[in-house]
PyMOL Python script that loads the backbone (N, CA, C, O; Angstrom):
from pymol import cmd

cmd.read_pdbstr("""\
ATOM      1  N   GLY A   1     -88.665 -15.075 319.575  1.00  0.00           N
ATOM      2  CA  GLY A   1     -88.085 -13.833 319.223  1.00  0.00           C
ATOM      3  C   GLY A   1     -87.166 -13.964 318.023  1.00  0.00           C
ATOM      4  O   GLY A   1     -86.882 -15.062 317.543  1.00  0.00           O
ATOM      5  N   HIS A   2     -86.719 -12.835 317.563  1.00  0.00           N
ATOM      6  CA  HIS A   2     -85.815 -12.765 316.421  1.00  0.00           C
ATOM      7  C   HIS A   2     -84.485 -12.172 316.857  1.00  0.00           C
ATOM      8  O   HIS A   2     -84.406 -11.426 317.833  1.00  0.00           O
ATOM      9  N   GLU A   3     -83.466 -12.513 316.126  1.00  0.00           N
ATOM     10  CA  GLU A   3     -82.138 -11.969 316.379  1.00  0.00           C
ATOM     11  C   GLU A   3     -81.886 -10.809 315.423  1.00  0.00           C
ATOM     12  O   GLU A   3     -82.210 -10.889 314.238  1.00  0.00           O
ATOM     13  N   ILE A   4     -81.310  -9.739 315.942  1.00  0.00           N
ATOM     14  CA  ILE A   4     -80.909  -8.605 315.119  1.00  0.00           C
ATOM     15  C   ILE A   4     -79.395  -8.499 315.207  1.00  0.00           C
ATOM     16  O   ILE A   4     -78.829  -8.395 316.295  1.00  0.00           O
ATOM     17  N   LEU A   5     -78.752  -8.528 314.054  1.00  0.00           N
ATOM     18  CA  LEU A   5     -77.298  -8.409 314.011  1.00  0.00           C
ATOM     19  C   LEU A   5     -76.931  -7.031 313.489  1.00  0.00           C
ATOM     20  O   LEU A   5     -77.345  -6.639 312.398  1.00  0.00           O
ATOM     21  N   THR A   6     -76.156  -6.304 314.271  1.00  0.00           N
ATOM     22  CA  THR A   6     -75.653  -4.999 313.848  1.00  0.00           C
ATOM     23  C   THR A   6     -74.160  -5.125 313.575  1.00  0.00           C
ATOM     24  O   THR A   6     -73.555  -6.155 313.871  1.00  0.00           O
ATOM     25  N   ILE A   7     -73.581  -4.098 313.021  1.00  0.00           N
ATOM     26  CA  ILE A   7     -72.152  -4.132 312.710  1.00  0.00           C
ATOM     27  C   ILE A   7     -71.321  -4.349 313.971  1.00  0.00           C
ATOM     28  O   ILE A   7     -70.253  -4.960 313.916  1.00  0.00           O
ATOM     29  N   GLU A   8     -71.806  -3.854 315.102  1.00  0.00           N
ATOM     30  CA  GLU A   8     -71.074  -4.039 316.359  1.00  0.00           C
ATOM     31  C   GLU A   8     -71.022  -5.502 316.784  1.00  0.00           C
ATOM     32  O   GLU A   8     -70.120  -5.899 317.522  1.00  0.00           O
ATOM     33  N   GLY A   9     -71.972  -6.301 316.329  1.00  0.00           N
ATOM     34  CA  GLY A   9     -72.007  -7.708 316.706  1.00  0.00           C
ATOM     35  C   GLY A   9     -71.271  -8.630 315.756  1.00  0.00           C
ATOM     36  O   GLY A   9     -71.215  -9.837 315.988  1.00  0.00           O
ATOM     37  N   VAL A  10     -70.707  -8.087 314.696  1.00  0.00           N
ATOM     38  CA  VAL A  10     -70.023  -8.926 313.710  1.00  0.00           C
ATOM     39  C   VAL A  10     -68.647  -9.352 314.219  1.00  0.00           C
ATOM     40  O   VAL A  10     -68.276 -10.519 314.098  1.00  0.00           O
ATOM     41  N   ALA A  11     -67.902  -8.425 314.779  1.00  0.00           N
ATOM     42  CA  ALA A  11     -66.584  -8.745 315.338  1.00  0.00           C
ATOM     43  C   ALA A  11     -66.782  -9.477 316.661  1.00  0.00           C
ATOM     44  O   ALA A  11     -67.727  -9.200 317.400  1.00  0.00           O
ATOM     45  N   GLU A  12     -65.891 -10.408 316.947  1.00  0.00           N
ATOM     46  CA  GLU A  12     -65.993 -11.151 318.204  1.00  0.00           C
ATOM     47  C   GLU A  12     -64.744 -10.936 319.040  1.00  0.00           C
ATOM     48  O   GLU A  12     -63.624 -11.037 318.540  1.00  0.00           O
ATOM     49  N   ASN A  13     -64.944 -10.641 320.307  1.00  0.00           N
ATOM     50  CA  ASN A  13     -63.855 -10.466 321.259  1.00  0.00           C
ATOM     51  C   ASN A  13     -62.820  -9.453 320.777  1.00  0.00           C
ATOM     52  O   ASN A  13     -61.620  -9.636 320.985  1.00  0.00           O
ATOM     53  N   GLY A  14     -63.284  -8.393 320.138  1.00  0.00           N
ATOM     54  CA  GLY A  14     -62.383  -7.348 319.683  1.00  0.00           C
ATOM     55  C   GLY A  14     -61.591  -7.675 318.430  1.00  0.00           C
ATOM     56  O   GLY A  14     -60.762  -6.876 317.993  1.00  0.00           O
ATOM     57  N   LYS A  15     -61.838  -8.846 317.846  1.00  0.00           N
ATOM     58  CA  LYS A  15     -61.124  -9.249 316.625  1.00  0.00           C
ATOM     59  C   LYS A  15     -62.051  -9.066 315.432  1.00  0.00           C
ATOM     60  O   LYS A  15     -63.205  -9.493 315.463  1.00  0.00           O
ATOM     61  N   LEU A  16     -61.542  -8.429 314.381  1.00  0.00           N
ATOM     62  CA  LEU A  16     -62.361  -8.202 313.198  1.00  0.00           C
ATOM     63  C   LEU A  16     -62.827  -9.515 312.585  1.00  0.00           C
ATOM     64  O   LEU A  16     -62.091 -10.502 312.570  1.00  0.00           O
ATOM     65  N   HIS A  17     -64.045  -9.515 312.085  1.00  0.00           N
ATOM     66  CA  HIS A  17     -64.560 -10.653 311.320  1.00  0.00           C
ATOM     67  C   HIS A  17     -63.739 -10.726 310.030  1.00  0.00           C
ATOM     68  O   HIS A  17     -63.255  -9.694 309.565  1.00  0.00           O
ATOM     69  N   PRO A  18     -63.568 -11.908 309.440  1.00  0.00           N
ATOM     70  CA  PRO A  18     -62.807 -12.012 308.189  1.00  0.00           C
ATOM     71  C   PRO A  18     -63.299 -11.068 307.088  1.00  0.00           C
ATOM     72  O   PRO A  18     -62.495 -10.580 306.293  1.00  0.00           O
ATOM     73  N   ILE A  19     -64.591 -10.808 307.031  1.00  0.00           N
ATOM     74  CA  ILE A  19     -65.113  -9.865 306.035  1.00  0.00           C
ATOM     75  C   ILE A  19     -64.567  -8.466 306.310  1.00  0.00           C
ATOM     76  O   ILE A  19     -64.104  -7.783 305.397  1.00  0.00           O
ATOM     77  N   GLN A  20     -64.625  -8.049 307.563  1.00  0.00           N
ATOM     78  CA  GLN A  20     -64.110  -6.731 307.921  1.00  0.00           C
ATOM     79  C   GLN A  20     -62.617  -6.636 307.622  1.00  0.00           C
ATOM     80  O   GLN A  20     -62.143  -5.627 307.101  1.00  0.00           O
ATOM     81  N   GLN A  21     -61.881  -7.693 307.955  1.00  0.00           N
ATOM     82  CA  GLN A  21     -60.440  -7.691 307.722  1.00  0.00           C
ATOM     83  C   GLN A  21     -60.122  -7.617 306.235  1.00  0.00           C
ATOM     84  O   GLN A  21     -59.183  -6.932 305.831  1.00  0.00           O
ATOM     85  N   SER A  22     -60.896  -8.314 305.430  1.00  0.00           N
ATOM     86  CA  SER A  22     -60.689  -8.272 303.984  1.00  0.00           C
ATOM     87  C   SER A  22     -60.941  -6.872 303.436  1.00  0.00           C
ATOM     88  O   SER A  22     -60.201  -6.407 302.568  1.00  0.00           O
ATOM     89  N   PHE A  23     -61.972  -6.197 303.929  1.00  0.00           N
ATOM     90  CA  PHE A  23     -62.238  -4.823 303.491  1.00  0.00           C
ATOM     91  C   PHE A  23     -61.029  -3.937 303.803  1.00  0.00           C
ATOM     92  O   PHE A  23     -60.652  -3.091 302.992  1.00  0.00           O
ATOM     93  N   VAL A  24     -60.427  -4.129 304.970  1.00  0.00           N
ATOM     94  CA  VAL A  24     -59.246  -3.352 305.349  1.00  0.00           C
ATOM     95  C   VAL A  24     -58.064  -3.722 304.452  1.00  0.00           C
ATOM     96  O   VAL A  24     -57.398  -2.846 303.901  1.00  0.00           O
ATOM     97  N   ASP A  25     -57.809  -5.021 304.310  1.00  0.00           N
ATOM     98  CA  ASP A  25     -56.643  -5.490 303.558  1.00  0.00           C
ATOM     99  C   ASP A  25     -56.666  -5.059 302.094  1.00  0.00           C
ATOM    100  O   ASP A  25     -55.632  -4.697 301.534  1.00  0.00           O
ATOM    101  N   VAL A  26     -57.835  -5.097 301.483  1.00  0.00           N
ATOM    102  CA  VAL A  26     -57.962  -4.790 300.056  1.00  0.00           C
ATOM    103  C   VAL A  26     -58.096  -3.285 299.804  1.00  0.00           C
ATOM    104  O   VAL A  26     -57.937  -2.828 298.672  1.00  0.00           O
ATOM    105  N   GLY A  27     -58.383  -2.530 300.840  1.00  0.00           N
ATOM    106  CA  GLY A  27     -58.549  -1.085 300.680  1.00  0.00           C
ATOM    107  C   GLY A  27     -59.943  -0.700 300.229  1.00  0.00           C
ATOM    108  O   GLY A  27     -60.121   0.255 299.473  1.00  0.00           O
ATOM    109  N   ALA A  28     -60.933  -1.448 300.696  1.00  0.00           N
ATOM    110  CA  ALA A  28     -62.323  -1.209 300.296  1.00  0.00           C
ATOM    111  C   ALA A  28     -63.021  -0.191 301.183  1.00  0.00           C
ATOM    112  O   ALA A  28     -64.231   0.008 301.072  1.00  0.00           O
ATOM    113  N   ILE A  29     -62.269   0.451 302.059  1.00  0.00           N
ATOM    114  CA  ILE A  29     -62.860   1.420 302.982  1.00  0.00           C
ATOM    115  C   ILE A  29     -62.234   2.783 302.719  1.00  0.00           C
ATOM    116  O   ILE A  29     -61.011   2.923 302.699  1.00  0.00           O
ATOM    117  N   GLN A  30     -63.071   3.766 302.520  1.00  0.00           N
ATOM    118  CA  GLN A  30     -62.554   5.133 302.417  1.00  0.00           C
ATOM    119  C   GLN A  30     -63.187   5.965 303.523  1.00  0.00           C
ATOM    120  O   GLN A  30     -62.608   6.087 304.602  1.00  0.00           O
ATOM    121  N   CYS A  31     -64.344   6.532 303.284  1.00  0.00           N
ATOM    122  CA  CYS A  31     -64.943   7.369 304.330  1.00  0.00           C
ATOM    123  C   CYS A  31     -65.585   6.518 305.425  1.00  0.00           C
ATOM    124  O   CYS A  31     -65.702   6.966 306.566  1.00  0.00           O
ATOM    125  N   GLY A  32     -66.001   5.294 305.087  1.00  0.00           N
ATOM    126  CA  GLY A  32     -66.578   4.389 306.070  1.00  0.00           C
ATOM    127  C   GLY A  32     -68.079   4.480 306.229  1.00  0.00           C
ATOM    128  O   GLY A  32     -68.669   3.676 306.950  1.00  0.00           O
ATOM    129  N   TYR A  33     -68.710   5.432 305.578  1.00  0.00           N
ATOM    130  CA  TYR A  33     -70.149   5.630 305.750  1.00  0.00           C
ATOM    131  C   TYR A  33     -70.955   4.407 305.312  1.00  0.00           C
ATOM    132  O   TYR A  33     -71.907   4.026 305.994  1.00  0.00           O
ATOM    133  N   CYS A  34     -70.597   3.796 304.204  1.00  0.00           N
ATOM    134  CA  CYS A  34     -71.367   2.664 303.678  1.00  0.00           C
ATOM    135  C   CYS A  34     -70.891   1.320 304.216  1.00  0.00           C
ATOM    136  O   CYS A  34     -71.552   0.301 304.013  1.00  0.00           O
ATOM    137  N   THR A  35     -69.754   1.309 304.898  1.00  0.00           N
ATOM    138  CA  THR A  35     -69.116   0.048 305.279  1.00  0.00           C
ATOM    139  C   THR A  35     -70.001  -0.872 306.113  1.00  0.00           C
ATOM    140  O   THR A  35     -70.043  -2.066 305.815  1.00  0.00           O
ATOM    141  N   PRO A  36     -70.711  -0.399 307.137  1.00  0.00           N
ATOM    142  CA  PRO A  36     -71.547  -1.328 307.902  1.00  0.00           C
ATOM    143  C   PRO A  36     -72.553  -2.080 307.029  1.00  0.00           C
ATOM    144  O   PRO A  36     -72.706  -3.294 307.161  1.00  0.00           O
ATOM    145  N   GLY A  37     -73.229  -1.371 306.151  1.00  0.00           N
ATOM    146  CA  GLY A  37     -74.199  -2.015 305.265  1.00  0.00           C
ATOM    147  C   GLY A  37     -73.543  -2.982 304.306  1.00  0.00           C
ATOM    148  O   GLY A  37     -74.080  -4.058 304.042  1.00  0.00           O
ATOM    149  N   MET A  38     -72.388  -2.612 303.783  1.00  0.00           N
ATOM    150  CA  MET A  38     -71.662  -3.489 302.859  1.00  0.00           C
ATOM    151  C   MET A  38     -71.229  -4.770 303.567  1.00  0.00           C
ATOM    152  O   MET A  38     -71.371  -5.863 303.018  1.00  0.00           O
ATOM    153  N   VAL A  39     -70.705  -4.639 304.775  1.00  0.00           N
ATOM    154  CA  VAL A  39     -70.248  -5.807 305.532  1.00  0.00           C
ATOM    155  C   VAL A  39     -71.426  -6.719 305.864  1.00  0.00           C
ATOM    156  O   VAL A  39     -71.332  -7.934 305.688  1.00  0.00           O
ATOM    157  N   LEU A  40     -72.524  -6.156 306.337  1.00  0.00           N
ATOM    158  CA  LEU A  40     -73.680  -6.982 306.695  1.00  0.00           C
ATOM    159  C   LEU A  40     -74.299  -7.645 305.466  1.00  0.00           C
ATOM    160  O   LEU A  40     -74.718  -8.800 305.541  1.00  0.00           O
ATOM    161  N   ASN A  41     -74.364  -6.942 304.345  1.00  0.00           N
ATOM    162  CA  ASN A  41     -74.871  -7.571 303.119  1.00  0.00           C
ATOM    163  C   ASN A  41     -73.930  -8.659 302.627  1.00  0.00           C
ATOM    164  O   ASN A  41     -74.383  -9.679 302.107  1.00  0.00           O
ATOM    165  N   THR A  42     -72.637  -8.456 302.783  1.00  0.00           N
ATOM    166  CA  THR A  42     -71.664  -9.484 302.409  1.00  0.00           C
ATOM    167  C   THR A  42     -71.840 -10.719 303.279  1.00  0.00           C
ATOM    168  O   THR A  42     -71.786 -11.844 302.781  1.00  0.00           O
ATOM    169  N   LEU A  43     -72.046 -10.519 304.553  1.00  0.00           N
ATOM    170  CA  LEU A  43     -72.274 -11.642 305.467  1.00  0.00           C
ATOM    171  C   LEU A  43     -73.494 -12.444 305.032  1.00  0.00           C
ATOM    172  O   LEU A  43     -73.448 -13.673 304.995  1.00  0.00           O
ATOM    173  N   ALA A  44     -74.577 -11.762 304.704  1.00  0.00           N
ATOM    174  CA  ALA A  44     -75.794 -12.445 304.243  1.00  0.00           C
ATOM    175  C   ALA A  44     -75.549 -13.164 302.919  1.00  0.00           C
ATOM    176  O   ALA A  44     -76.000 -14.294 302.733  1.00  0.00           O
ATOM    177  N   LEU A  45     -74.840 -12.516 302.005  1.00  0.00           N
ATOM    178  CA  LEU A  45     -74.542 -13.129 300.711  1.00  0.00           C
ATOM    179  C   LEU A  45     -73.739 -14.407 300.885  1.00  0.00           C
ATOM    180  O   LEU A  45     -74.068 -15.432 300.289  1.00  0.00           O
ATOM    181  N   LEU A  46     -72.688 -14.358 301.697  1.00  0.00           N
ATOM    182  CA  LEU A  46     -71.816 -15.521 301.853  1.00  0.00           C
ATOM    183  C   LEU A  46     -72.469 -16.649 302.645  1.00  0.00           C
ATOM    184  O   LEU A  46     -72.030 -17.795 302.557  1.00  0.00           O
ATOM    185  N   LYS A  47     -73.496 -16.345 303.407  1.00  0.00           N
ATOM    186  CA  LYS A  47     -74.256 -17.415 304.063  1.00  0.00           C
ATOM    187  C   LYS A  47     -75.054 -18.202 303.037  1.00  0.00           C
ATOM    188  O   LYS A  47     -75.249 -19.408 303.186  1.00  0.00           O
ATOM    189  N   ASP A  48     -75.520 -17.516 301.987  1.00  0.00           N
ATOM    190  CA  ASP A  48     -76.301 -18.166 300.932  1.00  0.00           C
ATOM    191  C   ASP A  48     -75.433 -18.758 299.835  1.00  0.00           C
ATOM    192  O   ASP A  48     -75.748 -19.820 299.298  1.00  0.00           O
ATOM    193  N   LYS A  49     -74.346 -18.084 299.499  1.00  0.00           N
ATOM    194  CA  LYS A  49     -73.480 -18.510 298.393  1.00  0.00           C
ATOM    195  C   LYS A  49     -72.034 -18.385 298.837  1.00  0.00           C
ATOM    196  O   LYS A  49     -71.536 -17.278 299.041  1.00  0.00           O
ATOM    197  N   SER A  50     -71.361 -19.513 298.986  1.00  0.00           N
ATOM    198  CA  SER A  50     -69.981 -19.468 299.465  1.00  0.00           C
ATOM    199  C   SER A  50     -69.003 -19.006 298.391  1.00  0.00           C
ATOM    200  O   SER A  50     -67.898 -18.568 298.709  1.00  0.00           O
ATOM    201  N   ASP A  51     -69.398 -19.097 297.126  1.00  0.00           N
ATOM    202  CA  ASP A  51     -68.516 -18.710 296.027  1.00  0.00           C
ATOM    203  C   ASP A  51     -69.290 -17.865 295.009  1.00  0.00           C
ATOM    204  O   ASP A  51     -69.525 -18.309 293.886  1.00  0.00           O
ATOM    205  N   PRO A  52     -69.685 -16.650 295.400  1.00  0.00           N
ATOM    206  CA  PRO A  52     -70.516 -15.838 294.507  1.00  0.00           C
ATOM    207  C   PRO A  52     -69.734 -15.317 293.304  1.00  0.00           C
ATOM    208  O   PRO A  52     -68.535 -15.050 293.389  1.00  0.00           O
ATOM    209  N   THR A  53     -70.428 -15.182 292.202  1.00  0.00           N
ATOM    210  CA  THR A  53     -69.838 -14.581 291.011  1.00  0.00           C
ATOM    211  C   THR A  53     -69.839 -13.063 291.168  1.00  0.00           C
ATOM    212  O   THR A  53     -70.498 -12.527 292.059  1.00  0.00           O
ATOM    213  N   GLU A  54     -69.104 -12.378 290.306  1.00  0.00           N
ATOM    214  CA  GLU A  54     -69.096 -10.915 290.386  1.00  0.00           C
ATOM    215  C   GLU A  54     -70.488 -10.323 290.184  1.00  0.00           C
ATOM    216  O   GLU A  54     -70.866  -9.414 290.922  1.00  0.00           O
ATOM    217  N   PRO A  55     -71.272 -10.808 289.202  1.00  0.00           N
ATOM    218  CA  PRO A  55     -72.636 -10.270 289.081  1.00  0.00           C
ATOM    219  C   PRO A  55     -73.493 -10.523 290.328  1.00  0.00           C
ATOM    220  O   PRO A  55     -74.305  -9.676 290.699  1.00  0.00           O
ATOM    221  N   GLU A  56     -73.318 -11.676 290.972  1.00  0.00           N
ATOM    222  CA  GLU A  56     -74.074 -11.961 292.205  1.00  0.00           C
ATOM    223  C   GLU A  56     -73.658 -11.005 293.318  1.00  0.00           C
ATOM    224  O   GLU A  56     -74.497 -10.540 294.089  1.00  0.00           O
ATOM    225  N   ILE A  57     -72.369 -10.716 293.400  1.00  0.00           N
ATOM    226  CA  ILE A  57     -71.880  -9.773 294.410  1.00  0.00           C
ATOM    227  C   ILE A  57     -72.470  -8.389 294.152  1.00  0.00           C
ATOM    228  O   ILE A  57     -72.978  -7.743 295.067  1.00  0.00           O
ATOM    229  N   ARG A  58     -72.399  -7.949 292.921  1.00  0.00           N
ATOM    230  CA  ARG A  58     -72.915  -6.617 292.585  1.00  0.00           C
ATOM    231  C   ARG A  58     -74.422  -6.520 292.829  1.00  0.00           C
ATOM    232  O   ARG A  58     -74.921  -5.481 293.262  1.00  0.00           O
ATOM    233  N   ARG A  59     -75.137  -7.601 292.551  1.00  0.00           N
ATOM    234  CA  ARG A  59     -76.586  -7.621 292.797  1.00  0.00           C
ATOM    235  C   ARG A  59     -76.862  -7.547 294.300  1.00  0.00           C
ATOM    236  O   ARG A  59     -77.775  -6.844 294.732  1.00  0.00           O
ATOM    237  N   ALA A  60     -76.071  -8.274 295.093  1.00  0.00           N
ATOM    238  CA  ALA A  60     -76.263  -8.265 296.548  1.00  0.00           C
ATOM    239  C   ALA A  60     -76.000  -6.886 297.143  1.00  0.00           C
ATOM    240  O   ALA A  60     -76.595  -6.518 298.156  1.00  0.00           O
ATOM    241  N   LEU A  61     -75.117  -6.132 296.518  1.00  0.00           N
ATOM    242  CA  LEU A  61     -74.767  -4.807 297.026  1.00  0.00           C
ATOM    243  C   LEU A  61     -75.601  -3.687 296.417  1.00  0.00           C
ATOM    244  O   LEU A  61     -75.406  -2.519 296.751  1.00  0.00           O
ATOM    245  N   SER A  62     -76.513  -4.029 295.541  1.00  0.00           N
ATOM    246  CA  SER A  62     -77.239  -3.008 294.780  1.00  0.00           C
ATOM    247  C   SER A  62     -78.062  -2.055 295.650  1.00  0.00           C
ATOM    248  O   SER A  62     -78.392  -0.955 295.206  1.00  0.00           O
ATOM    249  N   GLY A  63     -78.392  -2.447 296.853  1.00  0.00           N
ATOM    250  CA  GLY A  63     -79.146  -1.572 297.744  1.00  0.00           C
ATOM    251  C   GLY A  63     -78.273  -0.652 298.573  1.00  0.00           C
ATOM    252  O   GLY A  63     -78.784   0.186 299.316  1.00  0.00           O
ATOM    253  N   ASN A  64     -76.957  -0.800 298.454  1.00  0.00           N
ATOM    254  CA  ASN A  64     -76.014   0.032 299.199  1.00  0.00           C
ATOM    255  C   ASN A  64     -75.364   1.043 298.271  1.00  0.00           C
ATOM    256  O   ASN A  64     -74.922   0.697 297.175  1.00  0.00           O
ATOM    257  N   LEU A  65     -75.309   2.267 298.702  1.00  0.00           N
ATOM    258  CA  LEU A  65     -74.670   3.308 297.907  1.00  0.00           C
ATOM    259  C   LEU A  65     -73.316   3.675 298.497  1.00  0.00           C
ATOM    260  O   LEU A  65     -73.178   3.866 299.705  1.00  0.00           O
ATOM    261  N   CYS A  66     -72.321   3.768 297.622  1.00  0.00           N
ATOM    262  CA  CYS A  66     -70.985   4.204 298.017  1.00  0.00           C
ATOM    263  C   CYS A  66     -70.551   5.272 297.035  1.00  0.00           C
ATOM    264  O   CYS A  66     -70.530   5.038 295.827  1.00  0.00           O
ATOM    265  N   ARG A  67     -70.209   6.425 297.537  1.00  0.00           N
ATOM    266  CA  ARG A  67     -69.794   7.491 296.630  1.00  0.00           C
ATOM    267  C   ARG A  67     -68.287   7.643 296.560  1.00  0.00           C
ATOM    268  O   ARG A  67     -67.789   8.496 295.826  1.00  0.00           O
ATOM    269  N   CYS A  68     -67.546   6.831 297.311  1.00  0.00           N
ATOM    270  CA  CYS A  68     -66.088   6.991 297.365  1.00  0.00           C
ATOM    271  C   CYS A  68     -65.322   5.993 296.499  1.00  0.00           C
ATOM    272  O   CYS A  68     -64.400   6.381 295.782  1.00  0.00           O
ATOM    273  N   THR A  69     -65.691   4.726 296.558  1.00  0.00           N
ATOM    274  CA  THR A  69     -64.812   3.681 296.018  1.00  0.00           C
ATOM    275  C   THR A  69     -65.092   3.271 294.593  1.00  0.00           C
ATOM    276  O   THR A  69     -64.210   2.703 293.949  1.00  0.00           O
ATOM    277  N   GLY A  70     -66.259   3.527 294.074  1.00  0.00           N
ATOM    278  CA  GLY A  70     -66.595   3.009 292.754  1.00  0.00           C
ATOM    279  C   GLY A  70     -66.886   1.521 292.783  1.00  0.00           C
ATOM    280  O   GLY A  70     -67.036   0.905 291.727  1.00  0.00           O
ATOM    281  N   TYR A  71     -66.967   0.937 293.951  1.00  0.00           N
ATOM    282  CA  TYR A  71     -67.378  -0.447 294.198  1.00  0.00           C
ATOM    283  C   TYR A  71     -66.337  -1.503 293.839  1.00  0.00           C
ATOM    284  O   TYR A  71     -66.425  -2.616 294.357  1.00  0.00           O
ATOM    285  N   GLN A  72     -65.362  -1.222 292.987  1.00  0.00           N
ATOM    286  CA  GLN A  72     -64.451  -2.278 292.544  1.00  0.00           C
ATOM    287  C   GLN A  72     -63.675  -2.882 293.709  1.00  0.00           C
ATOM    288  O   GLN A  72     -63.562  -4.105 293.798  1.00  0.00           O
ATOM    289  N   LYS A  73     -63.139  -2.058 294.599  1.00  0.00           N
ATOM    290  CA  LYS A  73     -62.391  -2.578 295.751  1.00  0.00           C
ATOM    291  C   LYS A  73     -63.306  -3.369 296.685  1.00  0.00           C
ATOM    292  O   LYS A  73     -62.868  -4.341 297.301  1.00  0.00           O
ATOM    293  N   ILE A  74     -64.552  -2.968 296.795  1.00  0.00           N
ATOM    294  CA  ILE A  74     -65.505  -3.699 297.630  1.00  0.00           C
ATOM    295  C   ILE A  74     -65.753  -5.078 297.035  1.00  0.00           C
ATOM    296  O   ILE A  74     -65.757  -6.075 297.758  1.00  0.00           O
ATOM    297  N   VAL A  75     -65.959  -5.143 295.734  1.00  0.00           N
ATOM    298  CA  VAL A  75     -66.151  -6.429 295.055  1.00  0.00           C
ATOM    299  C   VAL A  75     -64.909  -7.297 295.237  1.00  0.00           C
ATOM    300  O   VAL A  75     -65.026  -8.491 295.511  1.00  0.00           O
ATOM    301  N   GLU A  76     -63.726  -6.711 295.089  1.00  0.00           N
ATOM    302  CA  GLU A  76     -62.479  -7.462 295.272  1.00  0.00           C
ATOM    303  C   GLU A  76     -62.356  -7.990 296.696  1.00  0.00           C
ATOM    304  O   GLU A  76     -61.905  -9.118 296.898  1.00  0.00           O
ATOM    305  N   ALA A  77     -62.749  -7.196 297.679  1.00  0.00           N
ATOM    306  CA  ALA A  77     -62.687  -7.638 299.071  1.00  0.00           C
ATOM    307  C   ALA A  77     -63.609  -8.825 299.303  1.00  0.00           C
ATOM    308  O   ALA A  77     -63.259  -9.754 300.032  1.00  0.00           O
ATOM    309  N   ILE A  78     -64.774  -8.800 298.693  1.00  0.00           N
ATOM    310  CA  ILE A  78     -65.730  -9.901 298.858  1.00  0.00           C
ATOM    311  C   ILE A  78     -65.220 -11.154 298.161  1.00  0.00           C
ATOM    312  O   ILE A  78     -65.347 -12.253 298.700  1.00  0.00           O
ATOM    313  N   GLN A  79     -64.649 -11.006 296.981  1.00  0.00           N
ATOM    314  CA  GLN A  79     -64.067 -12.162 296.297  1.00  0.00           C
ATOM    315  C   GLN A  79     -62.926 -12.741 297.126  1.00  0.00           C
ATOM    316  O   GLN A  79     -62.789 -13.960 297.236  1.00  0.00           O
ATOM    317  N   ASP A  80     -62.112 -11.872 297.706  1.00  0.00           N
ATOM    318  CA  ASP A  80     -60.986 -12.292 298.542  1.00  0.00           C
ATOM    319  C   ASP A  80     -61.456 -13.074 299.762  1.00  0.00           C
ATOM    320  O   ASP A  80     -60.928 -14.146 300.058  1.00  0.00           O
ATOM    321  N   VAL A  81     -62.430 -12.548 300.458  1.00  0.00           N
ATOM    322  CA  VAL A  81     -62.884 -13.213 301.682  1.00  0.00           C
ATOM    323  C   VAL A  81     -63.639 -14.502 301.371  1.00  0.00           C
ATOM    324  O   VAL A  81     -63.604 -15.441 302.166  1.00  0.00           O
ATOM    325  N   ALA A  82     -64.316 -14.562 300.235  1.00  0.00           N
ATOM    326  CA  ALA A  82     -65.014 -15.799 299.859  1.00  0.00           C
ATOM    327  C   ALA A  82     -64.012 -16.934 299.702  1.00  0.00           C
ATOM    328  O   ALA A  82     -64.270 -18.056 300.137  1.00  0.00           O
ATOM    329  N   VAL A  83     -62.883 -16.650 299.089  1.00  0.00           N
ATOM    330  CA  VAL A  83     -61.829 -17.662 298.928  1.00  0.00           C
ATOM    331  C   VAL A  83     -61.263 -18.051 300.289  1.00  0.00           C
ATOM    332  O   VAL A  83     -61.109 -19.236 300.584  1.00  0.00           O
ATOM    333  N   LYS A  84     -60.954 -17.062 301.115  1.00  0.00           N
ATOM    334  CA  LYS A  84     -60.355 -17.327 302.428  1.00  0.00           C
ATOM    335  C   LYS A  84     -61.289 -18.096 303.349  1.00  0.00           C
ATOM    336  O   LYS A  84     -60.832 -18.943 304.117  1.00  0.00           O
ATOM    337  N   MET A  85     -62.585 -17.820 303.290  1.00  0.00           N
ATOM    338  CA  MET A  85     -63.526 -18.499 304.184  1.00  0.00           C
ATOM    339  C   MET A  85     -63.760 -19.947 303.770  1.00  0.00           C
ATOM    340  O   MET A  85     -64.211 -20.757 304.580  1.00  0.00           O
ATOM    341  N   LYS A  86     -63.456 -20.281 302.510  1.00  0.00           N
ATOM    342  CA  LYS A  86     -63.597 -21.672 302.063  1.00  0.00           C
ATOM    343  C   LYS A  86     -62.408 -22.518 302.492  1.00  0.00           C
ATOM    344  O   LYS A  86     -62.508 -23.744 302.552  1.00  0.00           O
ATOM    345  N   GLU A  87     -61.277 -21.871 302.792  1.00  0.00           N
ATOM    346  CA  GLU A  87     -60.047 -22.607 303.141  1.00  0.00           C
ATOM    347  C   GLU A  87     -60.134 -23.215 304.516  1.00  0.00           C
ATOM    348  O   GLU A  87     -59.190 -23.865 304.965  1.00  0.00           O
TER     349      GLU A  87
END
""", "prot")
cmd.dss("prot")
cmd.show_as("cartoon", "prot")
cmd.util.cbc("prot")
cmd.orient("prot")
C-alpha cells in the first residue's frame, strides 16, 4: 500500500510541525485557503533539498495559488524553517 499524508497528519500530538510554526511566526498565513498545499509542498521540498534557493522554493510552490500574501512571506517562512531544521 501507499501512504497518504494530509495537512491533519503533519502536526504530531497537537504540536505544530516546524513548517507550520514558521508560517505562523513569519506571518505567511492570511486567509488560510492555500496554507495546507503550501505546507505539504514545503515538506516535500525540504525532504529533497535541505537548503533550497529562492528560485527552487518558488518553483516548488508554482502549482499553488495564493491571492493574499504575494508569496514573499511564504518564501521567507520556508527559508526560515530550512535554517531551523538544519540546526
